N, C-alpha and C positions, 0 to 999 in steps of 0.2 A: 383668725386674727386679721383685720386689715393691714396693708400693708404700711410700714411707719411713713409720714409724714415729713418732710423736710421743706421746710419755705424757706427758699433762696432771698437774698438782697432782691430790694427792689431792681429791677431789671430797666426800669425808666427815669430819668432824672426827676426831680424834685418839681412839681408843679403848683403852682398857685390859684389856677383858675378851672374853675368847673368844665369849661369848654376844653382847653388844654389839654385835661386828663381824660376826657371825650376820646379826642383826635387822636392825642399819643398812645393810650393804654387799650382803649378799645378799638382805635381805629375807622371811627365813626367820623363826619364832618359836622354835622349837627344834631341837636337836641330832638325831639318830637315833643309837642301839647301834651301835659304842660311839665315834662320834665325837669326843666333850665329852674322855672319857678321852685317847684318841689323841694330841690338839690338847695336853691339858694335858703327857704325858709329852713331847713333842718341844719343846713351849714350855720345859720344864723340862730341856734337854738332851740327853733321852737319845734312843737310835737304834731303831727299830722297823721291824717289816715286818707289813703291812697287808695282809691278804688280805678282800677288800669284794667283794661283785658287782658287776655292770656296772650304773649307776644307781643304787649304792649311797651315793654322795656320797662318793668318794677324794679329790675334787681339794680338797677343803675343809679337810681333814687335814695338806697341807701349806700351803696359802694362808691360811690363818689365822695359823699360827705364821710366816707370813712376815712377817706384819703386827705381832706382837707382839715378835718378836725383834728385835734393831738389825743390818742389814746388809741385804742383798737374798739371796733363796733362787734359790738354782741348780737348776734342773727340767732333768734329765737325761730325753731322750725321743726317742725311735726313729724319729717320725712326723714327718718334716720336714714333710711336706705338708700336716699338719694343723695347725702350729705359729701359722701367720695365724691363723686361725681361733679357736684358744685366747687369743691374745693379745687379739684383738678382743673377744672374753667378758668378758676382765678389765678391759680399756679401758670398756667400756661399763655395768662395774661402781663406773668412778671410780678402777681401780688403775692404779698406774705399772708396766707389762709390756712384755717386749721378745722378742725372740729371734736368736740368731745360729745362723746355718748358711748352706749353699752356695747357697741360694738369693738371698744379697741382695749386691749389688755392694761395691765396696770403700769408698767414700765411706759408705755405708749403716752398713755393718758396722763402720766407724772411730767415725759418730756413736754406734751403741750402744756401742762401749766406752767413751767418754766417757762417757756417762748413768752407766756401771757402774761407772765408778771415782770419778764425782762423788757417786755415793749416792741417783741419783735415779730409782733403779729398785726397786720393792720385789721383782719375779720376773724371771727371765731364763730361757727356755727354751733348751737347747743341746742339739745330737747328741751323740751319745758320741764319734763321730768328731772332733768340735769341742773337746770338753771336752780327748781326750786328747793334743791336738798340746800341742807343748812351751812354744810361744808363750802358750798361753790358761791350762795350769798357773803357768806364769810370773805371769800377770795375777790369778789365783786365791789366788796365794802373797800379792802386794802388797796386797790386800782382806783377806787374813786377818792380816796384820800389824798391819793399823789395824782390826782388827774389825768388817768390813766382808762378813762371811759369814753370813748366817742361819741358812740349812741347807743341805743337798742331799737332793733328791726324787728319787728314782731309779722313774721311772715305768716301767710294763708289765715289771715287774722279771724276770717267767718267760722273759724274752729271753734270760737267761744260760744257760740250760738247754740244753744240747748235743743232749738228743733231742727237743727241741719242734721244732714246724716254725717258729718265730717268731724261731729261732735269730739271735743277732747277734752274732758273734766279737768286736767291742768292749766287750759287756758285761760279758765274764769280765776285764778290765783296770780295771773300776770298782771294783777293792778298792784301788787307788791311793788312792781318796776318805778312804779311811781312815787308810793310812801316811802321806799327806801332812798333811794337817788333823785330827788325830784331837780336835781340840776343836769341830769343826763338828759337829753332831748329824746323822746320816742317816735318811732314811725310803724304805724300798722298798715300792713299791705293785704289785698288780697283783691281775688279777680272776679268774686261772684258776690255781691250783698243785694239784695232786695231791702226796702225800708224798715221792713222788722230787723232784718238781721245786722243795717245799720244802727242801728239803733242801741242793738244789743251790745256790738262792740264797742260804742262810744259809752254807753253805762259802764258795761264790766271792766272795762281796760282804763277806766277813770279820764276819758280823752274830751270829756267834755268842755276842754277850751281848747280843742287840738283843732288844728285848720283843715279842713276836710276838701280834698281834692279828686273829684268824678270826673273820668276821662268817659267817653262817648263808650258804649257798649259792643258797638256796632263791630262785626268781623266783616266786612265785605267782601274779603276772599274766599269764606265757607258759603256752600250753596247746603241749600234745607230742603230735606225732602221727607215726606211722610207716606208710608202705604198700609192699606187696613191689611191685614194678618188674613191669607189664604194657604197658600203652602210656607211656611216661611223659610225653610230650609233652602225651598227651588228658588225662592225670591231673595234671600241671602244669596246664594250661589250666583244669579245672575246680578245682582249687585257687584258683589267682590270680582265678577270676571271683566268688570268695567275699571277697576284698579287693580289688574295683575300684577305680581312683583312689588306693589307699594306697600308701606305699612301703614300699620293701620289698628284701629282699635273696635272689637264688639264686645258688647255690654250685655249680661243675661241677668235676671233678678234672682238666679240662685246658682248655691256653687252645682248642683246636679246636672243644671243646663249648660253650665260652662264646661265641665269636663265633658259633656256629651256631645257637646258641639265641638269643641276642639278637635276629640278625636275624629268626629265625622269631617270636618274641614280638613285634618292629615290623610285621609283617606280618598280625599277629592283633589291630591294633590297641593295643597295650598301651607305654607309652612308656619303652624297655628301653634300656639302654645297655651296654658290656661294658668290664672292667675286668681286665687280667691284665699281667705283668710283661713278656710281649712286645711290647707295643705303645707306640707312640712316648711318650716320657714327658710330652710337652706333651696328647698326647690323653688321657692318663691322669688330667693334672691339670683337665683341662677336663670329664671326664666325672663325677671325683669332685666336683669344684665343682657342678654341677646336681645332682648326686643330694643335695648337703647344703645347696645354698640354695634349691630349688624343693621343689614339692609333689608327691606322687605318682609319681616316678620311682623305676621298679626297675633295679635294676642287679645284671647277671649279671657273675659274676666267680668267680675262684679266690680261695683264700685268700690270696694277695696282699692282699687290699683287705679292710678291716673293723678292724683294730686301732686303737683309739682314735677310731673316728668318735662323735661326741659328738650326730649327730643324737637327737634323743628320741623322734620319730613315727615312727619305722622298726615297722611296725604287723607285719612278718612275716618269717622267714627260712625259704627253702626250701632244702633238700639235694636236687639229683637226683642223687647218687653219695656213696656211703657214706662216711664222716670216717674219718680215720684214727685215730683216739682218743677215748675222751670226754672227754678233756680238751680238744680242739680243737674236739668238737660244742658241750661247755658254753661256750665261748668264743664261738663263731661266732654260736649260736643267741641268746647275749646281747646281743647288737646290737639285738634285736627289744626293745619296750616298752621303754627307757630312762624313759620318764615316769609309769610305774606303772600305764600304761592297758594293758586287754586286749590281750594280741598271740598269733601263732601262732608254732610250730616246727614244720615239715612236713619229711618224709625221705624219699624214696624209694630203695631199695636192691633190689638181687637179688645172684645166685651169682656173678655176673660182676664185680663190685664189688670181691668178697674175692678174685679168683683176681688179678685184677691189683694189688690193693695185698698179697697175699703175691708176688708176681712181685717188685713194686718192692723190698721191705724185702730178698728175698733175694740178689737180683742186684746192689744196693749197695754201694760200697764201705764201706760202716761197720764197725767192730767190732764183733766178734760177739756182746759182752755187749749194745753200741745195738741189733743187732738183736732178740736175744732180748726185749728191753723194749717195744720195738716191736710184735713179734706179741702179747706178753701183752698190751696194750693195744688192739691191733686186736679180740682176742679177746673183751677186755670190751665192745666197741664193740658186736660180733657179738651179742653176749649181752642187752645194752639190746634190739635189735632184734627179737631173737627172744623175747622175754620175756612173760610173761603176765599177771604183775603191775604193779602201778603202777610209770611210767615217773618219775616222779618221785624216787620211793622207790629207785629204782636209781640213777639219777644221784647222788642226793645222798649215798648209800652209799659212792660210787666217792669220793667227796671227804672220808670218814670222819665223816657227818652222818647220824642216824638219824633217821627220819621214818615218819611213817603214809602212809596213800592219799590223794591230794590230791584226789581229785574233777575233775580239769582237766586228763585227761590221754585219749589217746582208748580203754587199757583199765580204764578208771576208768568213762569214760562208759558206753561199748560193752563190757563184760566179755567176755573172747573165752571160746569155748565150748574144753575141752580134750575129747582121747579117746584111747584106749588104743593107740598106735601101734609097741607093740612088734613085730607081725607085720608090720607095712608096712617098719618097721625092718630086720627079718631078711631080707626080700623083695630090699631095697634093697641091703645087704650081698652077698648071696648072689649078685645080677645082677654088682658089682663085681667078687667073685673070681672068677666063670665066667667073664669076660671078660678075667681077667690084670690088673685094677686100670689098665686104659690107656685108658679112656674117661670122658667127664663125664657129667654131667647129664641133657642132651638125650637122648644115644644111650640110659642107662640108662634113664630113663622110658620110652622108646618100647619098647624091650624088655618092660618090668613091664605096658605096656598093650597090647602085642601090635599095634604100627604096623606094616604091610609096608612099610616104607621101604626106600629103595633101601641106605642103610647098613646096616641090618639086615641083608638078604639079601646085600651084599656080603661079608661077614665072618662071615656064618651064625651069626648071632644068634638067628634065627627056630626055631630047633630046638634050642636050650637048657631045659631044665626050666623055668626060670624065667619064659619067653616067654607074656605073657599074664597072667600070675598076678594081675597089679594092675591088671586091667582095670576093677576097681567104682570106682577112685578117680580123677577128670577131671586134666589136665595141671596145674592152679592146686594141687590138693592135693598131689602128688607133689613141686613144686617147693618148697612149704612145708613137706616133710618133710627133703627135702635141706638147705636152709638151716637147719633147726633140727639135723638131726645135724651138721653143718657147725658150727653157736655153742654146741653141746653138747661138742665137741671130739672126736667119735663119726667123725667123716669128714673128711678133710683133703684141699684141693682141690691137685693137684700144680704150679704153674705152668711146671715144666720140661717137662711135660706136657699143655701148654697146660690144664689145668684138671679134669685124670684126678682121680676119685675114687679115694683110696686110703683102708683102714680103719686105725685107731688102736689102740693095744693096747687103750684101753675101749671098744671095740665090740664085743668078745669074749664079755664077761656076754650085753650084750645078745642078740647072733649065738646064743648057747647056751641062751638061754631062761632065763637067771640073774637077769636084771634084767628088769621093768617100766618101760616107757618114757611116759611122760605126753606129749602132744606139743598142739601149741596148733591149733586149728582154723582155717581162711584165713575170714576175717571175710565175708559178703556183701556184696554191693553196696550200697552208701547210696543210698536214695530220695533224690526231688528235695527231698523236707520236710525230709528229716534234713539235706541239702545246706544247704539255706535256713535253718534254725533255729541251724545250727552257724556261720554266715556273720554272724547277727546277735550270738551268744555273743562272736566274736572282737572284734565292735564298733571300728565306725570313727567316727572323733575326732566328725563330727557328730552319731553315734546318742548322745552323751554328755552333749548339751547338750538341755535342756528344749526343746519346741518352740516356745515362746513366746520363748525366747531365742533361736531360729536365726538370725534375719535379722542381729539386733546383734552374734552373735558372727561370722559371714561378714564382716562392716562391719570389726569390730576385725581379722579376719585380713586384708582387703583393707588396712586401713590399715599395719598391721604389714608387707604385703608392700613397700606403698611405700616406707618409711621405711627397710630392709632394702637395697631396691635402692639407694636413695638415698647411705646408708651404706656400702654395698658389703661387707655382712655377711651371714651366712645368717639369718633369718627368726626360728629361736629364740634366737638370742643376744640380742636383743630381746627377747621375750619366748615362754615357752612357751605351749604350746596351754592345758596348766592353768589356766595365770594369766589366758588370757584367756576360758575360760570361768569362772572366780570374777568375773572384771568382766562379763561379761554377765548371772551370776544374781543379784549385789549390787549392781550399777548405781550407783555410789558419784556421791555429788553434788561431791564438793569434792576438793580435794588432799589433805586432810588423811583423807578415808575411802578415797581410792584408795590413799594410803599404807599401809592396813593389809592389801591382798591378799597374799597369798604370792606372793611372788618378785619382791617391786617394792620395791629398796632405796632410798636417799635419790638416787644418783645416775640411775638412770633414773626417778625421780618429777618430777628438776629436768629431765631429756632430754625424755620423751615425755607425762609429765602432761598438759599442754595438749593435744595431739593427741588422748590417750584420750578427755579429756573433753569436746571439739569431736564426736565418733564418737556418745558416749553424749546429748548433747544433742541432737543430729542425730535421734535414735533413739528417744527418751523423748518 
């Protein structure tokens, strides 16, 4: 059973303005755009759809209206495993919060219900399954009749999309909130929604009249890097060496690969844990808790892990396999650098990933239209990986946002060279046609390079006119050509034929010499000097502290860890690293001065101010 929740009376005075609450409760001086406008709209009773990047401050857009409007705000969240941490964070701020889900025993659930009916809660988090229960809807009707509902917040609203990997069937039924409680404002929030998903949210949640607030999707603190798979484990090991002792996530497509990768990383001295839907529920909860509450843990996971993770100091997200879409990729990489500090998104992909994902799409029981949409999304993901231009421009363009070259992705930092690949493409097309379009990239490359392999001899491919015509290019170059031709839609791997490459109609003009093809040249191996430089650019937390303040910063972190363990909450719920760095820099000498530090509201000042000042006295 989850430990009982004991919402305390407000530790803050009643306030009548959004800015006053932001400063007094949350400890921040000013809103980010467009938080203030969203809050005013919802406080005034308007419905809203909010698209804001991870770490952009979506939560305050419903938390502050919950305090300004009479009654309790009901927050619908699919994240049962994280509700405890979300509620703990609010309690630390002095707010009255609780959750209702299947993790509570009957007695605790009855106590929460009593608090709700008694008007003792500012915010109540519920799973969609709970909200849709007849008994809970009846409870909400009682509250509504007594003007006891402040608002409904529908978090992770993209879960309504049947074409997304986070689809939750119960989300489609949440239109009942508008039908049953038309007087209560609704705010739907997500960090990830392309135009198709946005339209689904509006239609299925009945938000046609809602005002839409779309913030920039840019996460400028995240550096994007894509590498072609060569020796994936060695490549991952090299990447993780740049982020030693930092928290991060490594995504894999299959459960088996998750288990094997986590075990291998542990054998290499990395504090790695596994997470996927096939694990025992208790083990998943334990691993998630360790990742959230401890420093330097690496979570190896399927996409079952991550939605709603509030851990601010995730310094990297690595993909060992190709994501299914740019939408999913953006959401997954967005779990890095929530604190605004430098972070990195690293992706290794190969042609085998494309074949596997296309096979999954074609063999699924999904409707034809859904398969079509999924194929289009996968093609956009391929285009991103093989692009020679700024990756951030491509990513933002996918969400309808125009931007310039960012200077913080691999293609900006190390611009790839291009070459006229028309002849190489013609060679490859010819080899595919002369072998009946029945073979995959490996066999075709062996033919073009003139390799005397058993399989080449078995099929008589050493007698073809194309045998050996491409010997001037090495394997890596040819693999790059194949990937780019697939990404450009000129070749199509056939999942039914184990990845056999087939020409598309778009390949014909290139084959006939009517179209010139500019391809990206495979980048050279990076030197150790470049690797070390890149590691520093990513920026470990400690590197962001002035050398003279390093010891004090570590002492503050140690204090925070002790307080977190004593309170049974994640360390970041007490103070973010950014707050500790500012304390170490400013060295406040009194509670009044400490209260001016960003991220310290009156409740945290009252609860932890003495401990912070004691550490400062000991080190100054």
